C-alpha positions in Angstrom: -6.2 41.8 154.9 -2.5 40.9 154.5 -0.9 39.1 157.4 1.1 42.1 158.5 2.1 42.3 162.1 3.3 45.8 163.0 5.5 45.8 166.1 8.8 46.8 167.6 11.1 49.7 166.7 10.0 51.5 163.5 12.2 54.6 162.9 10.9 57.5 160.9 12.9 58.5 157.7 14.7 61.8 157.8 14.4 62.8 154.2 17.6 63.7 152.4 17.8 66.3 149.7 20.2 66.9 146.8 21.8 70.3 146.4 18.8 71.5 144.3 16.3 70.4 147.1 15.0 67.5 145.1 14.7 64.2 147.1 18.0 62.3 147.1 16.8 58.8 146.5 20.2 57.2 146.6 20.7 58.7 150.1 17.2 57.6 151.1 17.9 54.0 150.1 21.2 54.1 152.0 19.4 55.4 155.1 16.8 52.6 155.0 19.6 50.0 154.7 21.4 51.5 157.7 18.3 51.4 159.9 17.4 47.8 159.0 21.1 46.8 159.7 20.7 48.1 163.3 18.1 45.4 163.9 15.0 47.7 163.7 11.8 46.2 162.5 11.0 48.5 159.7 10.6 52.2 158.8 8.0 54.9 158.6 7.6 57.9 156.3 6.0 60.4 158.7 5.5 64.1 159.5 9.2 64.6 160.5 10.0 63.1 157.0 8.7 66.4 155.6 5.9 64.7 153.7 3.8 67.9 153.9 6.5 69.6 151.9 6.5 67.1 149.1 4.5 67.4 145.9 2.0 64.7 145.2 4.2 63.0 142.6 7.1 63.0 145.2 4.9 61.5 147.9 4.0 58.7 145.4 7.6 58.1 144.5 8.8 58.1 148.1 6.2 55.5 149.0 7.3 53.3 146.2 11.0 53.6 147.1 10.2 52.9 150.8 8.3 49.7 150.0 10.8 48.6 147.4 13.9 49.1 149.5 12.5 47.5 152.6 11.0 44.6 150.7 10.6 41.6 153.0 13.3 42.7 155.4 10.8 44.7 157.6 7.6 46.7 157.8 7.0 49.7 155.6 4.6 52.4 156.8 3.6 55.5 154.9 2.0 58.7 156.2 -1.1 59.4 154.1 -3.2 61.9 156.0 -4.4 65.0 154.2 -6.4 68.2 154.7 -9.3 66.6 152.9 -10.7 63.1 152.6 -10.0 63.2 148.9 -6.3 63.7 149.6 -6.2 61.1 152.3 -7.9 58.5 150.1 -5.7 59.2 147.1 -2.5 59.0 149.2 -3.6 55.9 151.1 -4.8 53.9 148.0 -1.5 54.7 146.2 0.6 53.6 149.1 -1.2 50.3 149.3 -0.9 49.8 145.6 2.9 50.0 145.6 3.3 47.5 148.4 3.3 49.6 151.6 2.5 47.4 154.6 0.6 49.9 156.7 -0.6 53.5 156.8 0.1 56.2 159.3 -3.1 58.3 159.0 -3.0 61.7 160.5 -6.0 64.0 161.0 -6.4 67.2 159.1 -4.4 70.0 160.7 -6.4 73.1 159.7 -9.9 72.5 161.2 -10.7 71.8 164.8 -12.7 68.7 164.1 -15.2 67.3 166.6 -15.7 63.6 167.3 -18.2 63.0 164.6 -16.1 64.4 161.8 -12.9 62.7 163.2 -14.7 59.4 163.1 -16.0 60.0 159.6 -12.5 60.9 158.3 -10.7 58.0 159.8 -13.4 55.4 159.1 -13.7 56.4 155.4 -10.0 55.8 154.8 -9.9 52.6 156.9 -12.7 51.1 154.8 -11.0 52.1 151.5 -7.9 50.0 152.1 -7.1 46.4 153.2 -3.8 47.1 155.1 -3.5 48.1 158.7 -4.0 51.8 159.6 -2.2 53.5 162.5 -4.4 56.4 163.8 -2.0 59.3 164.3 -2.7 62.2 166.6 0.0 64.8 166.1 0.0 67.0 169.2 1.9 69.8 167.4 -0.6 70.0 164.6 -4.0 69.0 166.1 -6.4 71.9 166.9 -8.3 69.6 169.3 -7.2 66.3 171.0 -8.5 63.1 169.4 -10.9 61.7 172.1 -10.4 58.3 173.6 -14.0 57.5 172.8 -13.4 58.0 169.0 -10.3 55.8 169.1 -12.2 53.1 171.1 -15.1 53.3 168.7 -12.8 52.8 165.6 -11.2 49.8 167.3 -14.5 48.2 168.1 -15.8 48.8 164.5 -12.7 47.5 162.6 -10.7 45.3 165.1 -7.1 45.6 166.6 -5.4 44.1 163.5 -6.8 46.7 161.1 -6.8 49.8 163.5 -3.8 50.7 165.6 -2.7 53.9 167.3 0.1 56.4 167.6 -1.2 58.8 170.2 0.8 62.0 171.1 -1.8 64.0 173.0 -0.1 65.2 176.3 0.3 63.7 178.8 1.0 60.6 176.7 1.5 57.9 179.4 -2.0 58.4 181.1 -3.7 58.4 177.7 -2.0 55.1 176.8 -3.6 53.6 179.9 -6.9 55.3 179.2 -7.0 53.9 175.6 -6.1 50.4 176.8 -8.8 50.5 179.5 -11.4 51.8 177.0 -10.5 48.9 174.6 -10.3 46.2 177.2 -6.6 45.9 176.6 -7.0 45.3 172.8 -5.5 48.5 171.5 -2.1 48.2 169.8 -0.3 51.4 170.7 3.0 52.9 169.4 4.9 55.5 171.4 5.6 58.5 169.2 7.5 61.0 171.2 11.0 60.1 170.2 11.2 57.5 173.0 10.9 60.3 175.5 8.4 58.5 177.7 9.2 55.0 176.7 10.4 53.7 180.1 6.9 54.6 181.4 4.7 53.8 178.5 6.3 50.4 177.7 5.3 49.2 181.2 1.6 50.3 180.5 1.5 48.2 177.4 2.9 49.0 173.9 3.2 47.2 170.6 6.1 49.3 169.5 7.8 52.7 169.3 8.3 55.1 166.4 11.4 57.2 166.9 13.5 58.8 164.1 16.5 57.6 162.2 19.2 59.4 164.2 18.2 57.5 167.4 17.5 54.1 165.8 20.3 52.3 167.7 19.5 54.1 170.9 15.8 53.3 170.8 16.5 49.7 169.7 18.7 49.2 172.7 16.1 50.8 175.0 13.3 48.7 173.6 15.2 45.5 174.1 16.3 46.4 177.6 12.6 46.9 178.5 11.7 43.6 176.8 14.3 41.9 178.9 13.0 43.5 182.0 16.3 45.2 182.5 14.9 48.4 184.1 18.3 49.6 185.3 19.7 49.6 181.8 16.5 51.0 180.4 16.7 54.0 182.7 20.4 54.5 181.9 19.3 54.9 178.3 15.9 56.4 178.6 16.5 59.2 181.0 19.3 60.9 178.9 17.3 60.2 175.8 14.4 62.1 177.3 16.8 65.0 177.9 18.0 64.9 174.3 14.4 65.0 173.1 13.7 68.0 175.2 16.3 69.9 173.1 15.0 68.5 169.8 11.3 68.4 170.0 10.5 72.1 170.1 9.2 72.2 166.6 9.4 70.0 163.4 12.1 72.3 162.0 14.1 72.3 165.2 14.0 68.5 165.2 15.0 68.3 161.5 18.0 70.6 161.7 19.4 68.8 164.7 18.7 65.3 163.4 20.2 66.1 160.0 23.3 67.6 161.6 23.8 64.4 163.7 23.2 62.1 160.7 25.6 64.1 158.6 28.4 64.0 161.2 28.0 60.2 161.1 28.2 60.1 157.3 24.6 58.8 157.1 23.3 61.6 154.9 25.3 63.8 152.4 23.6 67.1 153.2 21.7 68.8 156.1 19.3 70.6 153.8 15.7 71.1 154.9 13.2 72.1 152.3 12.2 75.8 152.7 10.5 77.7 154.1 11.4 76.8 157.6 11.5 78.8 160.9 14.3 77.6 163.1 18.1 78.0 163.5 19.8 76.0 166.1 22.2 78.0 168.3 25.8 76.8 168.9 25.5 76.2 172.6 22.4 73.9 172.2 24.2 72.0 169.4 27.3 71.4 171.5 25.1 70.0 174.4 23.1 67.9 172.0 26.3 66.4 170.4 27.7 65.5 173.8 24.5 63.7 175.0 24.0 62.0 171.7 27.6 60.8 171.5 27.3 59.4 175.1 24.1 57.6 174.3 25.5 56.0 171.1 28.5 54.8 173.0 26.2 53.3 175.7 23.9 51.6 173.1 26.2 50.3 170.4 28.5 47.4 170.6 30.8 48.7 167.9 32.5 52.0 168.1 30.6 54.8 166.2 32.9 57.1 164.4 32.1 60.7 165.2 34.2 63.9 165.2 35.3 65.0 168.6 32.8 67.5 170.1 34.3 70.9 169.6 
């Protein structure tokens, strides 16, 4: 297995599109450069990157661009789950072949799989690759929570370097503690709720956090305040961040529309397009409140002034 240590702040790509809804790879490479310049430790192509809306050839090309643009500057992680084992295996092997450092492996979303089938799905993919695999439980897509016992069994079978975790089953903080207890403290866990519960979950024991691009600087500042044991500053950042996430994390399309709006205002993406069909339209009052909180958080977390338009 490659000596890849996955840790720290690993923002998820917010995928940019050209006017014809094809992937804008120039914009994508620019976004990756921006995130790495903030001091983050790498990037993830995940569910909020709209991977489920990509064709197979697009998924392959996106994985290749992610690995190439990050290079040795950080860690590249690609979401490779599928509705079938055949899909998950194809996506995972391709990602490894183009130089991706680790996989974010989500369960199928259509069936309500029991423990035996969950274990079979994850273990088959884990055995098919040499790079680390982050077991991803997506609470908005899972028909049934991934049990602690299955996660502990996977860790025992393959070890903490090969198998790591991004749990999102609510309530997240107690389940972090349960997984750590079930694994004798060996589980390497990444918070995946936009940093919403990071002040709590960090103190229970985390290897890292997986937010999204628009809050890269904010989460980086929060993570390092926690590492420095500066709880007062961590709470100054973490509590309004949790409020911001309450507005954004109502659905994937809700998150995407707000995230792309914020990134576009900062000049970090050229367009706010989401690939259709989608089911959400943000209302003006919500957007105004989000802009206010976001602007205040950026001002709190960045040393250089961030240029944004005045909130209308």
